[in-house]
C-alpha positions as CSV (number, residue, x, y, z in Angstrom):
1,M,-3.3,2.9,-1.3
2,T,0.0,3.6,-2.8
3,P,3.6,3.2,-1.4
4,D,3.6,7.0,-0.8
5,D,0.7,6.5,1.7
6,A,2.5,3.9,3.8
7,D,4.1,6.3,6.3
8,T,0.9,8.1,7.0
9,V,-1.1,4.9,7.2
10,A,1.4,3.4,9.6
11,A,1.3,6.5,11.8
12,I,-2.5,6.3,12.0
13,E,-2.2,2.6,12.8
14,A,0.4,3.3,15.6
15,Q,-1.7,6.1,17.2
16,S,-4.8,3.9,17.2
17,F,-3.9,0.4,18.2
18,S,-1.9,-1.0,21.2
19,D,-0.4,-3.7,18.9
20,P,-0.1,-1.9,15.6
21,W,0.8,-3.4,12.2
22,P,4.3,-2.2,11.1
23,R,4.7,-0.1,8.0
24,N,6.1,-3.0,6.0
25,A,2.8,-5.0,6.6
26,F,1.1,-2.4,4.4
27,T,3.7,-2.2,1.8
28,M,3.8,-6.0,1.6
29,L,0.0,-6.3,1.2
30,M,0.1,-3.7,-1.6
31,R,2.0,-6.3,-3.7
32,R,-0.4,-9.2,-2.9
33,A,-3.2,-10.0,-5.4
34,H,-5.5,-11.2,-2.5
35,A,-5.4,-7.8,-0.7
36,R,-7.6,-4.8,-1.3
37,L,-6.3,-1.6,0.3
38,R,-8.2,1.6,0.3
39,V,-7.5,5.0,1.8
40,A,-9.7,8.0,2.6
41,V,-8.0,11.3,2.1
42,D,-8.6,14.8,3.3
43,D,-8.8,17.9,1.1
44,G,-5.0,17.9,0.7
45,D,-4.9,14.2,-0.4
46,V,-3.4,13.1,2.9
47,P,-4.7,9.8,4.1
48,V,-7.0,10.1,7.1
49,G,-8.2,6.5,7.2
50,Y,-7.8,3.1,5.5
51,C,-9.3,-0.3,5.1
52,V,-7.6,-3.6,4.3
53,M,-9.7,-6.4,2.9
54,L,-8.4,-9.9,2.2
55,V,-9.8,-12.1,-0.5
56,A,-10.2,-15.9,0.0
57,V,-12.1,-17.5,-2.9
58,D,-15.7,-16.2,-2.5
59,E,-15.3,-14.7,0.9
60,R,-13.6,-11.6,2.2
61,E,-12.2,-10.5,5.5
62,V,-11.9,-6.9,6.7
63,A,-8.5,-7.3,8.2
64,N,-8.0,-3.8,9.3
65,I,-10.0,-0.5,9.2
66,C,-8.9,2.6,11.0
67,V,-9.4,6.4,11.0
68,D,-7.2,9.1,12.2
69,A,-8.3,10.3,15.7
70,K,-8.6,13.9,14.4
71,V,-11.5,12.9,12.1
72,R,-13.2,10.2,14.0
73,G,-17.0,10.6,14.2
74,A,-17.1,12.3,10.7
75,G,-18.3,9.2,8.9
76,V,-14.9,8.2,7.3
77,A,-15.0,4.6,8.6
78,G,-18.5,4.2,7.3
79,R,-17.5,5.4,3.9
80,L,-14.5,3.2,3.8
81,L,-16.5,0.2,4.9
82,D,-19.3,0.9,2.5
83,D,-16.8,1.1,-0.4
84,A,-15.2,-2.2,0.6
85,L,-18.6,-3.9,0.9
86,A,-19.8,-2.6,-2.4
87,A,-16.7,-3.9,-4.1
88,A,-17.2,-7.3,-2.3
89,D,-20.8,-7.4,-3.4
90,A,-19.8,-6.5,-7.0
91,E,-17.4,-9.5,-6.9
92,E,-20.3,-11.7,-5.8
93,T,-18.7,-12.4,-2.5
94,V,-20.7,-14.9,-0.4
95,A,-19.8,-13.3,3.0
96,V,-17.5,-10.8,4.6
97,Y,-16.0,-11.5,8.1
98,L,-14.1,-9.4,10.6
99,E,-13.0,-9.5,14.2
100,V,-13.7,-6.6,16.6
101,R,-12.7,-6.0,20.2
102,E,-15.6,-6.8,22.4
103,S,-15.3,-3.4,24.1
104,N,-15.2,-1.4,20.9
105,A,-18.8,-0.2,21.0
106,P,-18.5,2.4,18.2
107,A,-17.1,-0.1,15.8
108,R,-19.6,-2.7,16.8
109,R,-22.5,-0.2,16.1
110,L,-21.0,0.6,12.7
111,Y,-20.8,-3.0,11.7
112,E,-24.3,-3.8,12.9
113,T,-25.7,-0.9,10.8
114,R,-24.0,-2.6,7.8
115,G,-25.6,-6.0,8.4
116,F,-22.9,-7.7,10.3
117,H,-23.9,-10.2,13.0
118,M,-21.9,-12.2,15.6
119,V,-21.0,-15.7,14.6
120,G,-18.3,-16.5,17.1
121,R,-15.8,-15.4,19.7
122,R,-12.0,-15.7,19.8
123,R,-11.0,-15.9,23.5
124,G,-7.9,-13.8,24.3
125,Y,-7.4,-12.8,20.6
126,Y,-6.2,-9.3,21.4
127,Q,-3.3,-8.4,23.6
128,H,-2.3,-5.1,25.3
129,P,-4.8,-5.4,26.9
130,A,-6.0,-9.0,26.6
131,E,-9.5,-9.2,25.3
132,D,-11.8,-11.4,23.3
133,A,-12.6,-10.7,19.7
134,L,-16.1,-11.1,18.4
135,V,-16.2,-12.7,15.0
136,L,-18.8,-10.9,12.8
137,R,-20.2,-12.0,9.4
138,R,-22.2,-10.1,6.7
139,E,-23.8,-12.0,3.8
140,R,-23.8,-10.4,0.4
141,A,-26.6,-7.9,-0.1
142,G,-29.7,-9.8,-1.1
143,R,-28.3,-13.2,0.0
144,R,-30.0,-15.1,2.8
145,P,-27.6,-16.9,5.3
146,D,-29.1,-20.3,4.3
147,D,-28.5,-19.8,0.5
148,V,-26.3,-22.6,-0.7
149,G,-26.3,-21.9,-4.4
150,E,-28.3,-23.3,-7.3
151,V,-28.7,-27.0,-7.9
152,V,-28.1,-27.9,-11.5
153,G,-28.9,-31.3,-13.0
154,E,-29.6,-34.4,-11.0
């Protein structure tokens, strides 16, 4: 994502969420070393979707993923998520987390197909309308949830 993408990304955000991030949230994150921002573009190089992933030591959080309503259902969100997860796996991320509205069945199905499973609930997390968030987790590809690392020495 570049600063030139910020207006379009903010417009997609505003059309999609009842409590959208402002444009400056994206431009601020572009300057942060712990943020990974990716966009999907159409044939004219205009953003049609984006994914924001935050890095915290050996874990990641999908903080935001969104696709323009005009291209929903065309696999854009899946490609963005796959790209973000591949990058996380390449960085040997232990786990990736995200929150999703309980009622967002299409997103929940997408996350389930990518190996996410529910690990918690945040009651009243979302506003406009008020709704619980489900906390989902995905372990790195090939990693078992009970892996704790290698024991070296005594």
